[in-house]
N, C-alpha and C positions, 0 to 999 in steps of 0.2 A: 920653587919646588912644586911638584904635581903629584897627584895621587888618584887612583881609580876608586870610584865610590862603590860601596856595596849596595846592591839592589834590595837587600833585606831591610826590614823595618826596624833598624837598630840605630843607636847614635852614630853620627858620622865619624867619630873617632873614639878611641878608648878613653881618652881624657879630654874633657871639654877645654875649649880655649880659656886661658887664665882670665879671671875677672878683671875689669878695667881698674878697679881699686878694691882693696880688701878691708875687712873690719874684724878686729880681734874679738873673740868670745871664747868662753871656756869650752874645752873639747867634749865635755859630758853633758852639755846643757839640753840635749834632746833625748837623753836616755830614759828608759822606762824603769821606774823605781817602785811602783806599786804593783804587787803580785798577789795571787790568791792561794798560794801554798807557802808554808813556812820554809825559810832557808836560814842557814846559819847566820846569826847576828841580826836577823830581821826584827823589826818593831811591829807589834800587833796593834793594828787599829781596831779590828774586830776579830775575836777568837773565842771559841767556846760559847758562842751566843752572847758575849758581853763586849761592849764597846769601851775603848779607852777614853777617859774624860778629856774634855777640851778646856783649855784655860787661856783667857785673854785679859789683859789689864783694862780696867774700867776707864782709864784715861786715854786709851788708844783712840784712833780715829773712829767715828761712828760707822764709816764704811767697812772698816776692818771687823768691828763687832758684828755687823749685819752679815758679812760674808761667812763668819764663823758659824752663825746660825744656819746658813745655807749648807755648810759642810756637815753639820749635824743632820739636817734633813736628807742630804744625799747619802750619808752612811746608812740612815734608816731605810731609804728607798732601795738601796742595793742589798743590804744584809738583813734588814728587819730589826737590827739592834740600834737603838738611838742613844748616843752618848750624852752625858750631862755637859752643860756649859756653865762655867763659873767665871765671873769677872772679878779679879782681885789684883792688887799691886804685887802681892806676894802670895804664895800658895797657902790656902786655908787648911783647917784641920781635915775637912773632907778630902781635899786633894792629897794630903799626906797619907790617907788610908789606901791609896793606890800606888803600887810600886812604879807604875809607868803613867805618863801623862803627855798630852800634846800641848806644847806651849806656842802660842801664836802672838806675834807682836811686831811693832815697827821700831826700827833703830832710832834712838833718841826720842822715842815717844812712849815706849813700854818699859817700865821698871823691870819686868821679868827678863826681857831680852837684854837690856842694858847691863843688868847684873851679871849675866852670863858672859858678856863681852868683857866687862871689867875684871872678872876673875880668870880670864884667859880660857874659858871653856867653849867659847864660840868664836871662831875666826871669821870675821866679816870682810876680809881683804877682797877687793874686787866687787863688793856689794855696797858697803857704806859709802855714802856720798854720790852714788850713781843714780840714774833716773829709772824708776820703776823696775828695780832689780831685786830678785828674790833669792832666798836660800832655804833649802829643805835638807835637814841634817839630823841624825840621831846623836844625842849628847849623853854621855854617861855621868851619873851622879851630878845632875845639874843644880839641884837645890837640896837643902836638908829634908830628909824624909822621902825623897824621890830617887829611885834607882836609875831610871832612864827617862829621857824625854825625846819626843820628836819635835824639833824646833822648826817652825815655819816663820821665817823672818823676812822683812822687806826693808829696802833702803828708804822707802817713803810709803805713804798710804797705799798707793796702788801696787807697789812692789809686794807688800804683804798680802793684799787682796789677790794678786796673781798667784802667789804661792799657795793660798788656800784653794783657789779655783783650779790650779794645776793638779792638786791632789784629787779634786772632784772629777776632773776630766779623766785622770788615770784610773779612778774607781770604775769608770764606764758610764758616767753621766755626761751626756752631750751638752754643749752650750745651748743647743736648740731643743732640749728635752721638752720644754713647754710648747714651743711653736710647732713642733713636729709630732707632738703626742707620743713621745718615746718612752717606753717602759724598759728601763735598763735590766740587763740580765742579773738574776739573783746570784749572789756569792755568799757562801757560808762564812768565809774568813777572808780578811784582807790584811796584808802586811806591807811595810815599807822597808826596802832594802837598805843596808848600811851604805855609807858614802856621803859625799858632799854633792848635792844636786842643786842645780840652778838653771833657770831658763835664759840666763844672760841678760844683756841690756838691749832694748829695742833699737833697731836701726833708724826707724822713723819716730820722731818724738810725739807728734800728735796724730792719732790714727782713729778714724771714725767714719760715720756715714751720715747721709742726708735723707730723711724721710720726706718724700716729695711726690707730687703728681698723684696724691692719695685718694682722689675721687674717681670712680665711685666705690672702690673696693674697701680700703682701710677706713675711709671716711664713713662708710655704711656700717662696717662690722664693729669697729672699736667703740663708738658710743653705745651701740646695742649690747656689747659684752661687758664693758667696764662702767657703763653709765654715762650720762651726758656731761659735757663740759659745764663749768660753773659760771661762765660769763653770761649775764642776762641777755636773752635774745639770741644766743649762739650755742644751742644745745649740741651741735655737732663737733664742738671742740674736744680735744683730747685731754683727759684729766690725769692727775698724779698716779692713779692706779694703773693706767695704761703705761705711762712713762716709767713707772717702777719696773715693769716687765722689760721694757726696752733697756733701761740702765743695767739691770742685772745681766741681760744678754750681752751688752757691750763689754762688760767686765769679764764675763766668762770667755769671751772671744779675745781677751787680752787687748782690747781697744780702750780708748779713754775719752772719746770726743764725739759730740753730736751736734748736727744742725737739725733742729726740730721741724715738724711739719708746718707748711705755710699755705696750703691751698684753702683759704678761708679760715685759717686757724692762727691764733695768737698765743704762743706758749705761756707768756706771763699772765694773760687774762683768763685763758681757758681754765686754769686752776692756779690761784695765787700761791699754792704750795709747790708748783712745779720746779722752780729754781731751788727751793729748799730741799726737795727730794733729790735733785741732782747732786747737791752738796752732800747730803747724807750718804749717798751711794759712792761719792768720790768721782763723779763724771765731770769732765770739763765741758762747758757749754760754749757754743759758738752760734753764729747766725749766717745765713746763706749770703751769696754774692749780691742779692738784691735787698738785704736787710742789715744796714749798717748800725753801729753803735749800740749793739745788744738789744735791738728792738725789731720784731717782726713787722713786715709791711702791713699786715692786717691790723696791728695796733693803730696805725694811721687811718686805714680805710674805714674802720668801724666808726670813727668819730669825726671824720672830715667829709664835707661836701664840697668838691672842687668848683671853683668859679669857671665860667665859660667865657672864653675870649673870642673876639672876631679875628679876621685875618691880620688886622693891624695891631693886635695885642691888647685892644681895649676890652675891659670886662663888660660883657652884655648881660650875664646872669651872675649875680654875686654868689660867693661861696663862703664857707666858714670852717673853722677847726677849733679845737680846745685852746689854742694858743693865740687867739685873736687875729689869725691870718686869713688868707683867702681860700684855704682848704686845698690848694694845689700842692701836689708832690713835685715842687719845682724850687730848686735853690735860687734860680734867677728871679722868680716872681714872688717867692714866699719864704725868703731866707730866714727871717727872724723866727717865724713859727717852726721851721725845720730845725733851727739851732736849739730852740727850747725843747722840742721833741727829743732830739738826740741827748741833750743834757739830762733830761729826765731818765733816759735809759741808763746812762753811766751812773747817775746817782743811785738808781735802784741796784745796780750791780755792786756798788760800794756798800750800800746799806745792808744788803742781804749777804754780802761777803762770800759769794760763790766764785768758783774758779772759772775763768773764761778766756777765750781769745776774741778780741774785739775786731770785728770786721769794719774796715774803712771803705771809703768810696761811696758811690751812689749809682743806681741804675733807675730807669724809668719804671713807673708803677706797672705791675703785672709782668715783671721779668722782661721788660722791653728796653730799647736804647733810650738814653736821655733825649728828650725831644726839643729842648730849648737852647739853641745856639751852639756855639763852638764847644764841643765836648771836652777838648783838651784843656782849654783855659778854665772852663767851668770845673772840671775835675781837680785841677790844681788848687783852686780856691776852696773846694769842698774838703780836700784832704787837709789843707792848712787849718781850716776852721775846726775840723774834728780833732786835730792834734791840740789846738788851743783849748778845746773843751776838756780833753783828757788831762792835759797839764793842770788845768784849774781844778778839776773835780777829783782826781786821783790823789793829789797831795804828795806825790813822790816822783822820782825820776820816771818820766813816761817811757823812756827807752827800755825800762825793765818790765813793762807791761806787755804781754804777748798781743800783737796786733797783726792783721793780715789784710791784704788787698787782693781781690780776685780779678785776674786778668781774663775775664770771661767775655766771649763774643766780642762786641765792639770795643770793650775796654782794652783788649790786647792791642788793638790798633793804636790807641792812645799811647801805650807804652812803647810800641814799635816806632812811633813818631817822636819819641824823646821824653814823654812824661814819666816821671819816676816818683817813688815814695821814699820817705826817710830810710836810711840804711838798716835800721833796726826792725823795719816792718817786713814780715814774710810776704813775698810775692807768690800768689797761688796761680800757677799755670793750669790750663784746662785742656782736656781733649776736645774733639770736634762734636761732642755729644754722642758719637757713634764708636767710641773706643780707640780713636787714633789721635795721638798727641798733636797739638798745634804748634807748640813752641818748647824749646829746651834752653837752659841757660848757656850763655857763651862761655866756654871753658877758658877763654883768654882773658876774661874780666876778673877782677878781684872777687873773692867770695863775700857775699852779703852777710852782715851780722845777723839779720833776721832770717836768712836762708830762703829757701824756695819750697813752695808747696804744690800740691797736685789736686785738682778737682776732676774726678773721673765719673763715668756713667755706666751703670747697668740698666738704666731705665731712662726714658726721655719722652718729653712732649714738645713737639715742634717739627720744623722741616727736617727731612722730607716726609716723615710720617711718624706719629707716636709709636713707641714700642713699650708696652706696659703689661701685657697679659701674662706671659710665662718667662722663665729664665732663657735668654738667648745668647748668653756670653760664652765665647769660645776661650777656654782657659789658655790655650797656647798663644792667642793674640793678646790677651790681658798680660800674660807673662812677658811677652816681647815688649810691650809698651811700658810696663812697670819697671822692667829691667833697664830700659833706656833711661827712664826718669831717674832712677836711683843712681845709675852710673854717671849721669850728668850732675849729680849733687842735689837732686830734689829729695830732701830727706827731713825737712822740718815738719811738714804737715801733709797728710794724705786724707782726703775725704771722698767718698763715692756716693753718688745718687743711687739709692736702692728702691725708689718708688715706695711700694707698700711694705717693704722689708721682707715680709713672708713671701716665699717664692724665690728669693735670691740667696738662700742659705748656702749653696755651694760656692758661687763666685765670691760672695762676701767673706766667707771663711778663708778662701784662698787669698783674697786681697789683704786681709789682716794678718794671716800667717806670713805672707811674703813681706809685708811692711815690717813685721817683727824681725825677720832674719832672711833677707834676700839670698845670702850666700848658701843657705841650707837647701834652697830649691832651684837648682839649675834646671833648664828645660827638660833635660833627660830624666829628671826625677818626677816629672808631673804625673806619670802613671802611679808612682808610689804615693804621691799626695792624694790622688783620687781614691786609691785603695784605702788609705788611712781614714779619709773622710767617710767612706762607706762603712768601714768597720766601726767608726765612732757612732754611727746611727743604728747599725744592724748587727754588730758583732762580727767575729772573724770568719765564720764559715761561709756566709754568702757574699762577703765583701768584694772578692775579686770579680765575681759575675756582675754584681750591682755596679761596681766601679766601671766596668767595661760598658755596661748599658748607658750609664751617665756620660761616659766619654763619647760614645756613638751619638747619643742625643745631642750633645753640644756640637759635635762635628756637623750633623745634619742641620741643626738650627742655624749654624753660622752661614749657611748658603743664602738665607734670606729670612728676615723677620716675618713671623706669621701674618702680621698686619699688612704686609706688602704682597700677599699672594694674589691680589687682583690688580696690581699695578705693573705695567711694563714701561720701561724707559728706554727709548731707542735714539739713534742718531739719524738725522736727516742728512744724507750724504751729499745733497745738493747745496748745502750751506757750509760756511767756513766756521768750524767749531771754535777757532781761536778768536774770532771777532763777533760772532753772532750767537747770543745765548739761546735763541729759539731753535738752534740746530739740535738741541736736546729736546726730545718730544715725549710728553707724558700721555699715557693712556690708562685711565683708572677703570677700564672695563675690559681688560685683557690679561691673559696669563703671562707672567714673565717667563715661564718654562714653555718650550716649544711643544705645540700639539702635533706637529707633523715631521719634525726633524730629529733624528737620533733617538726617537721614541722617548724624548726627554721627560715629559710630564708623567708618562706611565712609569718610567724607571724610578724617578725620585719618589713618587707615591708608593711604589712597591717597596722601596727601602724603608719608608716609614711603616708600612704595613708589617713587614718582617720584624722590625724592631718592636712594634706593639705586640705581636704574637710572642716574641721572646719574653717581653715583660710579663705577659699573662702567665706563661709557663713558669717563670721564675717566681712570681708571686704565689703560685700554688704550693711552692716548696717551703715557704716561710711560715713560722709559727704564728698563731693568732695575735700575740703581743706586738708583732711587727707590721700587721696589716694596715693600720691607720697611717703609720709613718711611711710605709711603702706607697700608699695612695698619694699622700702629700708630695713626696719627693720624687717619685718615679712614675707611678702608674698614671696619675692624672696628666701631668705634662706630656708624657709620651703618647698615651692613647688619645688625648684630646687633640694634640697636634696631628697625629696620624689621621684622625677623623677629619680634621680640617683639610688636609691634603686630599683625602678622598672626596670631600665635598667639592673642592675646587676642580678636581679632575672631572667629576660628573657635571658640574656647572658649565665649565668651559667647553667640554666635549658636547654637551647639550646645545650650546649656542652655535658651535661649529656645525653640528648635525642639522640644526634648524636652517642654517644658510644653505645646506645641500638638500634639504627636504627629505631627510632620512626617516624611515618609519620608527627607528629606535629613539628619536628625539624625545618623545614624551616620557618614555621609561626612564631616561636619564634625568629628566626634570624631577621625577618622583624619587630617584636615588639621591639627588642633591638635597631635596627636602627631608628625606629620611636622615641624612647625615646631620642636617641642622637640628632635627629632633633629638638625635643622639647627643649632640653637643649640649643641648638644653637638659637632657637627662643626666649627663655627667655633672653639670653644674648643680642641678637639683640635689644629687647625691652629696656633693661636696657641702652644699649649704644646709642640708637638713639631716643627713644621716651620719656623716663622717664625725668620729669622736663624739657621738651622742648629740650632734647638733651644735657643737661648740663654735663652728665656723659659719654660722648663719649669715648670709650676705656677702661672704668673701669671694665667691665666684660670680661676680656681676660685671666683669670688665668686657665691654664690646670689643670685637676683633674682626668681625666678618663684613660689616656694612660700610667700611671706609669708602669714601669717594662718591657717595650718593648725595650730590649737591641739591637735587630737587627735594629730597626728604628733610635734610637738616642744614642746608645753607652753604655759603661759599667757602667755609673752612673745612668742608668735608674731605678735601684732598689730603689733609694732614691730621686734622683733629678727630678724636674718637667720636663715634655717632652720639650726638647729644643735642638737646633742645633747651634753650635758656640755661646753659651750663649744667644741665642734668643729663647724665648718660641715659640712653634709651635702649630698648631691647634690640638685639641683633636681628637683621634680616639679610637674606642673600642679595649681594650686589656685585655685579649687575644681575638683575633678576633672570631666572630661567625662563625659557620660552616653551610654549606648546603650540603645535601645528595641527592642522587638519590633515589626516592621512586618508587618501581616497581608497575606495573598496576595489582596487585593481592590483595587478602585478606589474611592477615597473622597475627595471634594473638600473642601478647606478654603480659607477666604479670610481673609487678613490685610490690613490697610490701613496706609498711612502715618499715623504719629502715634498708634498704639495698640498695646498689648501683647496685646490680646484677639484672638480669632479666631472665625470663624463657619463653620458653624452652632455654636451653643453659647455665644456671647457674652452677657453679662448685659444689655447695652444694644444698641440698633440701631447698625450701623456708619455713622459719619459721618466723612468725610474733613476734614482741615484746610481752611479756607475758601480758595477761589481768588480772586486779585485781580490786576488788570492791573499793580499796583504791587509785587507780591510779589518778593522776592529769595531766599526760601528755595527749596531744590531742588523740582523738579517733583513733584507728588503722584503716588502710585502705588497700585496694588492688586496684591497677591501672591496668586496662585492656586497652592495646593500640594496634594500628594497625601499622604494618610494611609495609603496602601496600596502594594502592589508593582505593581499593574497600571495602565497608562496610560489616560487618557481625554481627551476633547476638551471644549473650553469655548468658549462664545461670550460676549463682553463687549459689552453693548448699552446705551449711554447713552440716556436718555430724550429727548434733543434732539440735533439734528445738529451743533450747535456745541461739544459736548463730544466729544472724539475720543480713542478708546482705541487704543493702539499696543503690540502688535498686537490686533486685535479678535477674531481666532479663533486658538486655540492648542491645541497638543497638550501635555498635562501628564504627564511621566513622574515627576519629583520636584517641580519648582516652576517658575513663570514669573512674572516681574515685568512688569506691564502699566503703562506710563507713560500719564499723562493730560495732555492739553493742551487749551487753550481757543482757539477762533477768536473773538477779542475783537471783531472787526468785526461779528459777528452777535449779540452778547450784549446783551440789553435792560438798561436802567438799573435800579439798585436791586439787591436781593438775590433770587436765584432758587435754589430747591432742586431739583436734578436727580437722579432715580433712575438708578442704573446697575445693570443686571441682569447677574449672572454665573450662567450656566446651564451645568451640567456634563452631559455625555452619560450619566453614571451616575445622573442623576436629581436631583441636589442643585441648589437655586437659592438664591442670596443676593442681596439688594438692598442696595446701598451708596448712601448719600446724598452728593451733591456740592453743597456750598453755594458758589455763585458770586456774588461781590460786584462790581458795577461802579459805583463811586461817581462823583460828578461830578468833572470835571477840577479840579485846583487852580486857585486864583484867578490871573487874568492877572498876569504879572510875578513870580509866586511863585518863589523860588529856595531850595530846602531839601528836607527829607526828608518822605516821605508815609507815613502809617500803612497797614499791610496785615497781615492775619493776626492782628490784635489787638495789635500792638505797633509801636513805632518804635525802631529800634536805630541808634545813631550812633557811629562811632569818634570819640574825643575830638578828634583832630587836625583833623577836618572841621568846625570851628566856622564858622558864617556870619559872625560878627564876633568879633574878639579885642580886648578892651579892656585896655590897659595903663595904668599910672600912672607918674609920674616916678620912683617908688621901686620898682615891681614890673613885671616884664615876663614874659609867658608864653613858655615855651621848649618846643619840640618835642623829645622824646627818642625818636629813631628806634628802632622795634622793641623798646621796653621792655615793650610789651603782648603778651598772648598772641595777639592778632589784629591787631596793628599798633602804631603809635606811641602814646606817651602825652604828655600836656601837664602841665607843672609850672611853678608860679610861681618866678621867680628874682629876686634872689639867694636862696639857701637860708637865708641868715641874716636875711632880712627879718623885720620885726616883724609880729605878728598885725594883721589888718585887720577892722574891723567891716563886714559885708556890707551892700550897699545903695548908693544914690546913684550916684556915679561910681567906685565901687571896681573893682578888677581882676576881670575875669570873662570867661567864654566864653559866647557866645550862639549858640543853634541855632534856626533857623527851621523850624517843623514844621507840617504839615497833619494835624490830627487829625480822624478821621471820626466819633468818638463823644464825647459829653459825659458828665459825671458824675465818679466817682472814678477816678483813675489813680494808679499807683504808679511812681515814678521810681527806677530802680536805678542807683546809681553803681558801676561796676566799677573798683576802685582797686588799685594796688599795695599789698600787705599791710604797711603801715608801722605802726610802734609809736609810743608816746607818748615820744619822745626828749627832750622838754623837761619832762616831769612836770607838764604844764599842763592835763591833761584832753583833749588833742588827740591827733593833729592833726585839724583840723576843716575842713569846707567848708560851703557853703550852696547851696540850690537854690530857685529860684522860677520861676513862670510869669508872663509879661507884667509887670504892675505890682504883683503880689502881694508881700507881705513875704517875705523869704528865710527858709527853714527851715534851721537850723544842725544839722550832723551831726558827731559825734565818731566817728572811724573805728577807734580802737584797741580791740582785743578785750579784754574784761575778765571775761566770764562764767566763773565757776568758778576764778578766778585764785588761784594759790598763789604764783607768782613773776612777778607782773605779766603777762607775755604767755604764760606756760606754762599754757594752759587749752584747753578743747575747741573754743571758737570760733576761737581762734588756730590750733589744729591744722587746722581746716577751711580757714582762710584760707591758711595756708602750704602745705597739701597741694594745694589747688586753685590756688595761686599767684595768688589774687585775693581781694579783700575786697569783698563785695557788701553795700552799705548802701542802705536804702530811705527814701524820704519819700513821703507820701501827699498828693495835691492834688485840688482840685475844678476841673473844667473846665466853664465855664458853657455853652458852645455849641460845636458842631463848627466847624472852619475853621482859619485860620492862627493859630498861637500861637508865642510866643518863649520858649524855655526858657533860663534863665540859670544857669550854674554859677559860683559866687562863690568867690574865694579868701578864706579866713579865716586859716589858718596856712600857712606854707611847708612844703615837703617832701611835700605831697600830690600824688601822681601819678595823674591820672585817665586811664584807658585807654578806657573805653566808657561810654555812657549809654543806658539802655533805658527807654522809657516803655511800661509794660504797661497797655493799655486793656482787658485781659480775656482775651487770647489767648496770652500768653507760656507756652511749654512748658518743662518741666524739661530742662536740659542742662548740660554742663560749661562750654562756651565761650560759651553764649548763641547767639541766632539770628544769621543773616547780617545785615550792615548793610542798612538799608532803602534803598528806591529814592530816588535824588536827582534832583530836577527842576532842570535848569539854566535858570532863568528869565532875564528881562531884567535885567541888572546895572546898567543906567542909563548 
């Protein structure tokens, strides 16, 4: 079957393609049941200035009792009326004085709730016996002396806690109220509507995040705000006061799981009550992929001095550790000490009786690969030893204890080569640290008893460069990858690296909402999710505008991490990319956006400037109570990023001008330095003024000086600017230049599309060709001064239908002259027109303008037309979309750097042989040239998740045989995707792949993009007929002719 796509920005079909598998849940679990005006049958939480009492059994879980106190505080925060809280097995005399009461408790733990169930007054069908499932319901005549009760009940401890916090959220209290300094809107009265309300059962069992990479930001701020850690000699540890805030946030977000901070921190030592605090809150503890057996790696590092060995393995400098070993984090050389260390961790877990998921396996110290010997055999021995310890220490069936093994980086290779863990162990798959899955379960294999997990990243430290400063997650891409994971059965454990936590409020909220109920959030509903998130923080009135700003922010950030704005990665076309890793060339002193082609760096900077202006105007309309929250979530990340783009524009233009000797060079150096000062000013406001100075030290993350090897060493290409592991103040890198400007008048000429200048250029100046079908920005000539004295210039085209604007200019520093064509007067074919630039100081430069006026496209043609030596098409703008009964193309809005992407669904579909009536996208093109053309597919940078040599797509023209392309990067691979080509793809957030075709004659041709494997997301297609210029985003989309559709 085929269908014509709509060019409008709407879902590609009225009904999304059916999900790959379904999950049952109550139909009303997402309803809004807390309102601020009385309705028939409603239950008053607060009315007439009085709050209804809260009752919880004293024998219920401590986490439930604590959450009830939070509900009391939230009611007071919203209404000013604070309810009483009483803990009793049965209602006391005070409770009976109130005709209505809120009863809160856990099934099989609360006598209050159990009595209602036993008497048939509370139906817990679909709740009792489930995991973390809640029920919110009004019950008439629940107990003697009480006329009505609002019952908040849970199937287990967290089910009850989530019931309480769902009421808090519907009151208008954001889970982020403390972190974003949110003052909720005041309400005089609050009611709960009648009905049986439930949030359903979570789709993913363990849902949480990893606090990581926390220096310098969180590591500076948290000890200053909450007080130092309690471990002697380690004051920068995080204490229980800090973690109490984290645990509360976890539960308010309907999550349940935490990997605690590890950068120089030891959860159990930094405050001996940290584990007990987690237990009191009801949070499940885990440890990261490098921290097995419930012990953080710093618990080892603080007390061990590793031995030093020579090349032959002989100890030349002795070491020591608390277990009588050599101090080495090496199972081969120091096994007995390592075993004792692990045993101690499990004994502590048993003694303190906290809930946890035990991490198995082992990685090298400092988040590195194991360095001693055959990793597979060593890992097999490690896991077997750990299981022996668990069996001995737990004292019960070890298969009932939650355990996980993270297949992270090199460990995935071990699994791919046949190493496995016991069937009851959850295997945690990982992304590539940049938001692209590396592996998915084989759907043909039996389902594991321990299931599958996912470790995902919103923050990262490592190759190709850290990204830590601000949120750069594109929700559409996260949705796509989380959707794939869930549809392939990855639903036991999801954990995401959130860095400092604060700053990742939006993507983390989405990650956890999606983990709770993926079916609720198909990609077409992402705008609704963004609006709801904005409403949760700011209220309903500004929500739509703020959501749109946040959406635009995410789309612009997805083009490139801010830390990478001074790195360009290109290909050396003289080398074979498939065999030579050095074909990928790094330049840490260059802009990734072109300074000369398609006006790219100017346009991307302008987009950020416009967004920042919109943010400023929107902020002026918000009430005072919202201003701090707005600065946290919107104003700082947008304005600071826009300022960084302005800094880079000035910096790299300054360096470009310095090479040409322009008089404007030094002014641009001053502009770049002023933008650096603006960055420091914004950070100072954040650190000292925002929320009364609450966030002192939080904006200390370097992001500008990456790459400065001379200043801070060989890791500068990827590591944050730091010395001795301590972050240092940002400086502009590469540094701006200042030149001596002579006291003369001296004309220079630069043109669109060239880094050269004249007089002095090696070749004659020729502008990019003009075409009536071009969509690239208007060509220009820049006339500049190399001296201090002004002069006059006449710009004289050789024909009247080439128009210079302005034609006569006075040049003090420089003037850009725009060129336009009067197409009504242009002859057919190609004409080369000289444009003479004559300076009053005696210099003359002649620039050639090539003007192409091809024949009009064929009658009835509807499609894209070549101009400037290329055809560029956004993938969503296919002329025809061909589906099959088993595969349907789906539009993924704004997943691309320049627009939407197209992806075949379902993501679990089987591979398809391209050709015949297979699923494909077809594009009608008019090509003006014949011969060899290159078709570039611009694809989301996906990996070979099926270990099948894919993912693959195919391309053909007209009736030619399709050419199949495998898109996963493998050049120089050591750990599958960990290689230079992968770095280029993830840094640019695009995978450019090419096929070469022969076009027999100019005219209308049909380009076909064929599905071969699922999970390929095509963003753009560019046909290079010989004129494609180097740029980061590629040229603008080509001109589309709207012909007769019939």
